[in-house]
MARZA-325226 format. One record per atom (N, C-alpha, C): y, x, z. Coordinates in steps of 0.05 Angstrom, whole numbers, plus 5000, padded with zeros to 4 digits. Layout:
BEGIN
YXZ/...
This chain:
BEGIN
563662503995/565062754002/565462933978/564962833954/565363003930/568163113928/570162943936/572963033934/573463263952/572163263975/572563483994/571263743983/568963713973/567563943962/569164073940/570463903924/572164013902/574564163912/575564093936/577864233946/577264493959/574864523971/574164763985/572364933968/573165183965/571565363948/568765403959/568565423985/565965473997/565865324024/563765174029/563565024054/562365204075/563765204099/562665354122/560665174136/559165284154/557365114171/558964904186/561364964195/562964764209/563764544190/564564604165/565264404145/562764224141/560464344137/558064184131/557364004154/557764104179/557263934202/559063694203/561563734197/563563514197/562863314175/562463424151/561863254128/559363084133/557363214144/554863064150/555362844170/556962894190/557562684210/559162464197/561162524181/562762324168/561062154149/559262274135/557462124117/555761924133/554562014155/552961834172/554761614184/557061684192/558961494205/559761274184/560561364160/561361174140/559060994131/556661104130/554360944122/553860724143/554060794169/553660594189/555860374188/558360464184/560560274182/560260084158/559460204135/559060034111/556859834115/554859904131/552659714136/553359524159/555759544169/556559384192/554759424216/553859664219/551959734241/553659864263/554859694280/556559794301/554959964321/552559884328/550960034347/550160304335/549460304310/548660554297/551060754296/553460644290/555760824289/556360934317/556160764338/556660854365/554761074374/552261064364/550261264371/550961544360/552761564341/553661824331/555561964350/556361834371/558061944391/556462064414/557562254428/556262374451/556162174474/554562234494/554462064517/557162024531/558662244533/561362234543/563162264518/564662054511/566162064486/568561884488/570361934469/572961794470/573861754441/574761514435/575861454408/578661334414/580661484406/583461384409/584361284382/585161024382/586060904357/588960824359/590460914339/593260844336/593660654313/593160394318/593560174300/591460144278/590160364270/588560354246/586160154247/584660164269/582359984271/582859744289/584759764308/585059564328/587659404327/589459494309/592159384309/593359384337/592759604351/593559644378/593659944383/594560024406/594360304414/592560304438/590060404433/588060374454/586060604452/584760664474/582760874475/580060744484/578060794468/575360694475/573860924488/572660864512/571361064527/568360994529/566661164517/563861114518/562760964494/560160994489/558860874466/559060564467/558760454491/558860164492/561460044484/563660174492/566360074484/566760104454/565760324443/565960374414/564360164399/561960114408/560259904395/561659634395/562759554418/563959294420/566459274402/568059474401/570359464383/569559444354/567659604345/566759594318/565559324311/563959214329/562758954324/564958734320/567158764335/569258564332/571058614308/571458864300/573558924280/572558994252/570059074249/569159184223/569558984200/569058734205/569358534183/572158534172/574158534189/576958514180/577958794170/577159004183/578259264178/577059394153/574459364149/573059474125/573759774120/573059944139/573860234135/571960374115/573060594104/571460754086/573060994076/571961124055/573161364043/573861584063/572061634082/572461854101/572162114087/574162294091/574062554078/574962774098/574063004093/574963244108/577463354093/579663374106/582163444093/582563744088/581563904106/581864194104/579664324119/579264584116/576964714130/576964664160/574564604170/574164554198/574164814213/574564804239/574565044256/572465004278/571665224290/569565214311/570065424331/569965344357/570365524380/569165404405/567865564421/566765474446/565065234444/563465214422/561664994419/562864734410/565464744403/566764494393/567664544365/566964364347/567864364319/570164164316/572364254304/574764084302/575564064273/576563824265/577163784236/579163554233/580863604212/582763394203/581263224183/581562954186/580162774168/582062564158/581362444136/582862214125/580961984120/582061744118/580361504114/582161274104/580861054097/582360814088/581060574102/582660364104/581560104112/582459904090/581859654095/582659454075/585659444071/587259514091/590159474089/591759734091/590459954099/592060194104/590560444098/592060664097/590960934096/591561074122/589561224131/589861354157/589161644157/589761774179/589062054183/587962074211/586362274216/585162294242/584462584249/583362614273/582462874283/579862834298/577862994290/575162964301/574363214316/573163184338/571863404353/568963334357/567263514348/564363484351/563263684372/561463594388/559863774404/556963764393/556163974381/553663964367/553963784343/552163584341/552263394318/553463124326/554563104351/555662854361/558662874365/559962644362/562862634366/563562634395/565362804403/566462814430/569062654431/570962724414/573462564413/574062504383/575162274379/576062194352/578762054355/580662154338/583262024336/583361904308/584061644306/584661504281/587461394282/589061454263/591861374263/592761254237/593861024237/595060904213/597361074203/597461114176/599661274165/601361124145/600060944129/601660774111/600060524103/601560314097/600360064089/600060064058/597759984049/597259974020/599059764007/600359853986/602259673972/605059663984/605359794007/607959794021/608560084030/607960274013/608460554020/611460614021/612160804038/615060884040/615961004013/618460964005/619461063980/620361353981/618561523989/619361803992/617961973970/618862223966/617662393946/617562273919/615162273906/614962163879/615661863877/615661723900/616261433900/619261383906/620861593906/623661543913/624961363891/626961213899/628361043880/630161203862/630761103838/632561233820/635461243830/636261023843/638961023854/641160933835/640560923809/642560843790/641260723765/642660533753/641760423727/643460553705/642160713688/643560843666/643860643643/646260573638/646760373617/648960193625/649560003607/651659813612/650759603633/652459553653/651759363674/654259213682/654758993669/657158833675/657258753705/659558783717/659858713745/658458913764/658159153754/656659363770/657859383798/656159403818/656959453845/656359743852/658159883864/657760163872/655860163896/654960403902/653160433926/654660353951/657160433954/658660373978/659160063980/659559933957/659959643957/657359503965/655159603956/652659473963/652059523992/652759754003/652259804031/654059614048/656559584040/658359404054/657259114053/656159034030/654958764028/652758734048/650958934049/648658914067/649558904096/651559074103/652559074130/653858814138/655258694119/656558434124/654658204126/652458214111/650557994110/648757984135/647558224142/645458224162/646558144189/645357944200/646357844226/648257614223/649057554199/650957324194/649757134174/649957194149/648757014129/645757064125/644857284134/641957354132/641057464159/638857354169/637957434196/636157684193/636357864213/634458094213/631758004220/629758134208/626958074216/626458184243/627558424249/627158554275/629858614287/630258554312/632658634327/631858844347/633159074346/632559294364/634859314383/634259264409/636259274430/636259554443/638359704438/638459974448/638760164425/641060294423/641660464400/641660764407/640060844427/639761124432/637761244413/636561474421/634761614403/632361444395/631361284414/629061114408/629660904388/631760744392/632560534374/633260654346/634560884346/635361004320/632861094305/631061224319/628561314305/626961084294/626760864310/625360634300/626860504277/629460494279/631060384257/630660524231/630460794232/629960954209/627160884196/625160864213/622460794203/622560514189/623760324202/623860054191/625460044165/627660194164/629260214139/627560314116/626060524121/624360634099/622160444091/621260274108/619160084102/620259814090/622859804088/624059554077/624059324096/624059374122/624159164141/627159114149/628258874144/631058824152/631258844182/632559044192/632759094220/635559154228/636259064252/638959114263/638659244290/640059464294/640059614319/642659554333/642559464358/645059394372/645259564397/647759634404/648259804427/651059744438/651359784464/653859714477/656059924474/655260174468/657160394467/658960374442/661060524442/662960524420/661860644394/660260864397/659161004374/656361084380/654661114359/652061224363/652261504376/650661564395/650761824408/652361824434/653861604439/655461594463/653861594489/651261514486/649561534510/649361814520/649562004502/649562294509/652362394515/654262324499/656962424503/658162354530/657362124541/658562024565/657462164590/655462334588/654262454611/655862714619/655062834641/656363064653/656263304633/658263474635/658763684615/656463874611/655063944633/652964144631/650364054619/650063794613/647563674604/646763794577/644363894575/643063994551/640263864550/639063874526/636263804525/634563994542/632663894556/630864064571/628364144554/627763984534/625564044516/626564214493/624964384482/625864564460/626064424433/627564534415/628264414390/625864324373/623764484374/621364424357/619964164366/620464084391/619263844403/620963594398/623463634388/625463424390/626463314364/625263384341/626263294315/626062984314/627962864298/627762584291/626062554266/625162304260/623562264236/625162334211/623862454192/624862504165/626862734163/628662764183/630762964182/630463154206/629063374202/628863564224/631563704229/631963804252/634363964257/634364214239/636764314231/636764554215/635564784230/634664994215/633165214228/634865404244/637565354244/639365504262/640065354287/638965114289/639664944312/638765084338/640465064359/639665194384/637065084396/635765254411/633165164424/633764924442/635964944457/636664724475/639464624468/639564394455/642164294445/643864174467/646464204465/648264084484/648563784479/649263644499/649263344498/651063244475/653463364472/655263264451/654263334424/652863554421/651663624396/649463424388/647863344408/645863144404/647162874396/649262804410/650662554404/651762554375/652862774367/653962784339/651662774319/649362894325/647062884307/646162594304/645962444326/645062174325/646961994309/649562044312/651561894297/651261954267/650962204260/650662284232/648062164221/645962164237/643362064228/643461774221/644961614237/645061324231/646461274204/648361454197/649761424172/648061514148/646861744151/645261864129/642861684123/641661574144/639261404141/640061114134/642661064133/643660794125/642660574143/642660624169/641760424188/643860214192/642959964196/644659744203/644959754234/647159854243/647559924271/650159794280/649959624300/652259494312/652959624339/655059764340/656059874365/657859664378/658759724402/660459534418/659259254419/656659244423/655158994423/653658964449/654058744462/652658694487/650858444484/648258484491/646358254490/646458114516/646857854515/647057694540/644457564547/642957464527/640557324534/638757304509/636257254514/634357214492/632157024501/631356844484/629056664490/627356634465/624856594468/623056574446/622556274440/623256194415/622855924406/620055904393/618155794409/615355784400/615055634374/616455414372/616055234348/616955374323/619155524325/620255664301/619155944298/617756034318/616656314318/618856514314/620956484329/623256674327/624656684354/626256904357/627856934381/630556814376/631756714398/634556634397/636056824416/637656994404/638957204420/641957164419/643157144443/646057104446/647257374452/649357444437/650657704441/653557684434/654957894442/657857924435/658258184421/659558174398/660158414383/663158434379/664358634390/667258674388/668758424396/667858294417/669158054428/668357794414/666757814393/665857574378/663057484388/662857234396/660257134405/658557054381/656057154380/654257094358/651557024368/650056884351/647256814357/645556924335/643557084341/641657194321/638957064325/637457054303/634756924304/632757114291/632157344303/630157524292/627357424297/625457504280/622657434285/621457614306/622357864308/621358064327/623558174343/623058214369/624958334387/623858584400/625358804397/624459064408/626459154429/625559204453/627259324473/626859624472/628859754462/628760044458/630760174477/630260134503/632160224523/631260474537/629560634523/628460874535/626060804552/624761014564/622460954580/623260834607/625860854613/626760764639/627860474637/627660334659/628760074660/631560074672/632159864686/634759834698/635060054720/637360184723/637760384744/637060274771/635560434786/634560354812/636560444834/638360264841/640260314862/639160224888/638760394907/637460314933/639460144949/638360014969/639959854987/639759965015/641460155021/641460285048/643460135066/642860105091/644759985109/647360135108/649559995106/652160115108/653360215082/651960175060/653060275035/655760165029/656259915036/658759785029/661159895044/660660035067/662860135082/663560435076/662060555058/662660825051/665460855039/667061035050/669861055042/670361225017/668361385010/668661564987/667761424962/667061594942/666061494917/662961504917/661761314903/658861324901/658061194874/655861304863/654861184838/652061284833/650661134815/647961214807/648161454788/646061614787/646161854770/646661794741/645861554732/646261484704/649261454697/650961424717/653761394713/655361634722/654061854726/655462094736/657162204713/659862224717/661662304696/661962604693/660962764713/661463044713/662863124739/662663374746/663663464772/666563554773/667963544750/670663654749/672563534770/672263284775/674163154793/673563194823/671363344829/670463364857/670763644869/672363814857/672864084867/673764064896/672364224913/673064224942/671963984957/670663804944/669563564958/666763624968/665963454987/663163464997/661463254983/659463354968/657863184952/654963174964/653862934965/651062904973/649562764950/647462894940/645862774919/643162694931/642562444930/640062334942/637962334919/635962504922/633862534902/633462824895/631162894883/630563174877/629063214851/629563024832/628263044806/630263164786/629663134759/631263264739/634263214741/634962954742/637762884744/639162994769/637662974791/638763074816/639363374815/637563524804/638063814801/640463864783/640463734760/642663774741/645363714753/645463494768/647963404779/648863584802/646963674818/647563864839/648764124827/647464214806/648464464793/651264404781/651764174771/654364094760/656464094782/655763984805/657663984828/658264274836/656264434839/656664714847/658464864827/657864824802/659364954780/662264884781/662864644791/665664554792/666864574820/665664734837/666964804863/666664604885/664664434883/664164244905/662164364925/662264264949/660264334970/658064124967/655664204958/653664004950/651064034966/649963804974/647463804988/645463614973/643063704969/640963544957/639163434979/638663174979/636863044998/634163014984/632163164993/629463154982/627862964999/627062744988/625662535003/622662575001/621662704980/618862754976/618563014959/616163124958/615763374944/616263334914/616863554901/617663554873/616163774858/615363714833/614263924816/616364064801/616364324802/618264494788/616764674768/617764694744/616664894725/619065014711/618965284708/621165424695/621065354665/623465324653/623565244625/622065434607/622465704610/621165894593/618165884596/617265834621/614365814626/613165574612/614665354614/613765104601/613465144571/615565274559/615465314530/613165484522/612665704536/610665904528/607865804534/607465694558/604665634566/603865354558/605665154559/604864874554/605464784526/607764864515/608664754489/608364944466/608265204472/608465404451/606265384430/603865304438/601665294419/602065084397/603764884402/604264664383/607164654373/609064714391/611864674384/613364944389/613465114368/614765364370/614865494342/616365714340/616465854314/613665974308/612266054329/609566174326/607665954315/607865714325/606165494316/606765434286/609365424279/610065374251/608965594233/609065844242/607966064226/605066034221/603665894239/600765844236/600165594220/602265464210/601865214194/601764964210/602464974235/602464734252/605264604250/605464424231/607964274227/608464084250/610863974251/611463774272/609463544271/608863454247/607063224245/604263304255/603263534247/600663624257/600663664288/602863774298/603063804327/602963534341/604363344331/604363074343/601562954343/600162994320/597462874319/595563024338/595763284339/594063444357/594563354386/597063324393/597863234419/596562964425/596762784406/595662514409/592662504409/591362714400/588462704397/586962754423/588362834444/587162884470/587262624486/584962504492/585062254508/586262284535/587662084544/588962104570/586962144593/584662034590/582662054612/582062344619/582062524599/581362804604/583762994599/586062884594/588363054588/589063244611/588763144636/589463314659/587663564659/585263554648/583563784648/584664004631/586163924610/587464124592/589864244606/591164094624/593664184636/593264344662/591264294677/590864434702/590864744699/589464854679/589465144676/592265254669/593865094654/596565174647/598265224673/598065034692/599765054715/598565244736/595965294735/594765514751/595965784741/596165814715/597366054704/600266074711/601665844711/604565844718/604965934747/603165844765/603465924793/603266224796/601566354781/601266644783/603666784770/604366684746/606566804731/609166794747/609766574760/612266524773/611966514804/610166674814/609566664843/612066734859/613566934851/615967004867/618066784867/618266654844/620166424841/619466204861/616866134861/615965914879/616165994908/615666254914/615866344942/618766324952/620666394935/623466374942/624266084948/623265894931/623965614935/622765514962/620265594967/618965494992/620365615016/621265875014/622665995036/625165845042/626465745021/628965585025/628365305036/625865235038/625064975049/624564755029/624564835003/623964634982/620964564982/620464304981/617664214982/616664184954/614664344947/613564364920/610964214918/610364114894/607664024887/607164074857/604664044849/603864074821/602463824812/603063594824/601663344818/599263314836/598263064838/596063014856/593563184850/593263244824/590863404817/591563674804/594063764808/594864024798/595364034768/595763804756/595963794727/598863814717/600763824735/603463904728/605163684715/607163784700/609463624691/608663394673/607363444651/606963234631/605263004642/603363064659/601762844670/603462684690/605162814705/606962664722/608862484706/609762594683/611462434665/610062194655/607562224647/606061994636/605261794658/604561894681/603561724702/605761564716/608061694721/610061564737/612961604726/613361794708/615961834696/617961954716/617062094737/618762204757/617262414772/618762554791/617462734809/617463024799/619263094781/619163364769/621963454761/622163724757/624563844746/623864074729/624864084704/624564314687/626964504694/626364734706/628464904717/630065034695/632664974695/634465114677/636765244693/636165304718/638165444734/638665334762/638265084767/638864964793/636965074815/634565144808/632665234828/633565494841/634765674826/635865914837/638065864856/639765654850/641865584868/640765484894/638565334894/637365234918/636165474934/634665644919/633465874933/635466054946/637866074934/639966244945/641766094965/641165844970/642765684989/645365594979/645865614953/648465524942/648465224939/646165114933/645764824936/644264784962/645564654981/644364605007/642064405005/640264415023/637864245022/637464105048/636963845046/636263675070/633763525062/632263445083/629763305079/629663045095/628262845085/627862605100/628762355085/628262125098/629061875087/631961805096/633261655080/635961575087/635861335106/637061365130/637061155149/639360965145/641761075139/644060905134/646261075121/648260935110/650561055099/652960995118/654061205129/656361165146/658861165130/661161125143/663761115128/664261385114/663361605125/663961865114/661562045112/659161935113/656762115114/654161955106/652162115099/649462015096/647962095121/646661895133/645161945158/642161925152/640662125158/637762135153/636262025177/633561975173/631961845194/631462025218/632062285216/631762455240/634462495254/636462345245/639062355257/640962555244/639962715225/641762895211/643962755197/646462855200/648762725189/649862915167/650062815142/651062975120/653762875112/655963005120/658662915113/658962895082/660262685072/660462645044/663062515036/664162625014/666462495000/665462344976/663162424965/661962294942/658962294945/657662074939/654762054940/653761974912/651762124903/650362054878/647561964884/646861724876/644161624880/642361704856/641061924857/639162014836/636461904842/636361634843/634061494854/632361364832/632761444807/630961364785/631561084774/629560984761/629760734746/627360554751/627760294747/625460114748/623860124723/621759964721/620159944697/621759804675/621159874650/622559764627/622559454626/620459334638/620459044637/622658924654/624059094669/626458994683/628558904663/628659034639/630558934618/629658664608/626958624606/626058354598/626958144618/626758214644/627658024665/630557964662/632158174657/635058144655/635957984631/634558034608/635457914582/633957654575/631457634584/629857404576/629357234601/627457314617/626957164642/625057324659/625057264685/623157394703/620257314696/619957074686/617256974678/616057154656/617757204635/616757374613/616357664623/618157764640/617758034651/615158054666/614457854682/611957864697/609557824679/609957674657/607657634638/606857894624/608858044615/608158294602/607458504623/608758494646/608058674667/609358954665/608559124682/609659394684/609459544658/611459694651/611359874628/611060164638/609760324623/609360604629/607060634650/606060874652/603860924671/601160874658/599161024669/596461014658/594460864676/595260794700/593360674718/591560884730/592561134734/590861354743/590261344773/591561154788/591161134816/592161384831/594061524819/595361744832/598061634842/599661804855/602161724868/603961574847/604761334854/606561164838/605461084811/602761104808/601461014783/598960854791/599360614802/597060464812/595060394791/592460384799/590360294781/590459994778/588659874762/586260004749/587060174725/585160344717/585560514694/586160364669/588260444655/589060314630/588160464605/588160734607/587460894584/589660954565/591860804567/594260834550/596660764566/598960844556/601460764570/601860464568/602360344591/602560054591/604759954573/604059774555/605959614539/607659774519/607160024516/608960184499/608060194470/609760114452/609460134422/607259954412/606359754426/604159594418/604559304427/602759124418/603058844425/603058804455/604658604464/604758544493/603758254497/603758174522/602957894529/605057694522/607357774511/609357594501/609457624471/608957404456/609057424427/611657544418/611457724398/613757834384/615657994401/614758084424/616358254442/615058524444/616658734439/615659014438/617459194455/616259414465/617759614480/617459884466/619760014463/619760274449/621460464465/620360694474/621960884489/620361144492/621361304510/620261564514/622061794506/621062034508/622762264500/623062284470/624462484461/624862504432/622262534416/620462684427/617862714414/616362444411/616362294432/614962034431/616461834414/619161834415/620661664398/620161724368/619861974362/619262054334/616461954326/614562034341/611661984334/610961694335/611461564357/610461294361/612161084346/614561154338/616060964322/614660894296/613061084285/611561024261/609660794265/608160794287/606060594292/607260324298/609560324313/610860074318/612059954292/613260134275/614360034250/612159924232/609860054230/607659944214/606759674223/606659644250/605759384260/607759164253/610359224255/612359024248/612458964218/612059174202/611959134173/609558964165/607359014177/604958864171/605258564177/606558514199/607058234207/609058104188/611158254180/613058144162/611758064135/609858234126/608458184101/606157994104/605757894128/603557694134/600757814129/600458064134/597858194132/596158104156/593558114153/591758054175/591858274195/592658214220/592958424241/591458334266/588858324265/587358234289/587458444311/588858374332/589258564355/586758564372/585758804377/583458834394/584358954421/583258844442/583658944469/586658924478/587858704474/590558654484/590458704514/592258884524/592058974552/592458744572/591058754593/591458564615/593958644631/595058454645/597358514663/596358534691/596758774703/595858814730/598158854750/600458934740/602758984759/605258864746/606758714761/609258594751/611458804748/611459004765/613559204763/612559464776/
């Protein structure tokens, strides 16, 4: 700890407590004393590891789980050089500290919480691979050879060469299917690490996933939460960016970051060749049929799978227009029409507001209760401490905010969120009363933990209010309740006999699990082998147990060799793309990557 002492002019009692714990911890690890290291944790404890110790994304709960992991991994990982990075803090009996460490293959950073002299929570996160550091800052490349260079190739010529070669005369090491924000963020990480990667997408241009949606669509999360890796939005960027603005940013980003990005590309099939340890991927680019043979395949299709289009009796005889919410073009063409939107989550609210804005008569069909939180309330109570101008003023950078967010184990995360939504209920009591008076069925999650836990557990069941709730409360968006019994030629018929006349029906009925894309592109067998993506196994509504402790299959090894899933919101795409990229780079460089606790498959979908 001498390096730490040198950095800090004076050690506080909290600093000394952390340094003492780290010294004891490192001594036990150096002695390969897994049991002794585990005894430094409290009786109720959690260690969340992002690749650094386990080459996995996993949370160890309890001393026994920590002991077992260390016993299995210490020989290969060889951790050490634990240091306190900056002054520790202390409040309510908990000491908190930023730490750094190294292993045989990587450098990491973490966050430690002590209760007394014992560890309550520990986050360890891989940050860079030794010998394969990103070429940023002092390691940036020169970019030019000063001197005579016969046959010199300009930067643009070299870029054209690379674009022409990759996927044709030279195979990508990693193929990323899906060129939205997730695929683009991962592509940027891989590019910086020197991993030959190709991102493919069916749209004409990067960002078209956003441009093609309805006119009123904006980000629901605030700007501080939504930066992409390496290039944050400018400081004049609006708090909630419009869809076309986001699309343009993504297109610019792919160019500035020099990503190898194939638009107008459709993937038809993929199969894993066990003998060659590579994928055989059939696709069409601009009408040309091609076969790629990447070593690693990443499905970066967002957290959602294939659109979930229900099968109601009579759908085929509906005389009007109907489509899934993912294909909603906007309400301009439906002025004066009768619109029925089946569903009551984010997309349903946005689309109902879009119809109303464009002069349609619109009815929302609420099939089950929905969690609503006002956008301003969410920003101030839930996100403001980490993602806001106030947080930045306190030195909480985006990277620090991401790490602090990640440092709370999922097992106890709901305990941090329940008080937030209790406060929201009081703050917005009149708002909720108006909605309930209009007949809207509200909930705050099975345990009152609100939006983010619903997002993690099931990826549905909520709306961040940006105006549609007032339209419902005022009766401008009509409300109906119940299950759909059938679709008539000119109406939606509910199970209580209610008939909702319709010229257009939008099915805002969500999406399947991401492994649905594996079924579509690879095989049902592989989809079932990897199992359900997303969800924690909390045994709450739409998140069946057993308890997983982490999001199923996301950003980590799966039960299918060389198949990975990458998705989530902009925050998750930014943060977790680092860990997925490090795993892929390590495999490309043939580093030892012993995966600990590869998740079992409990649910096929």
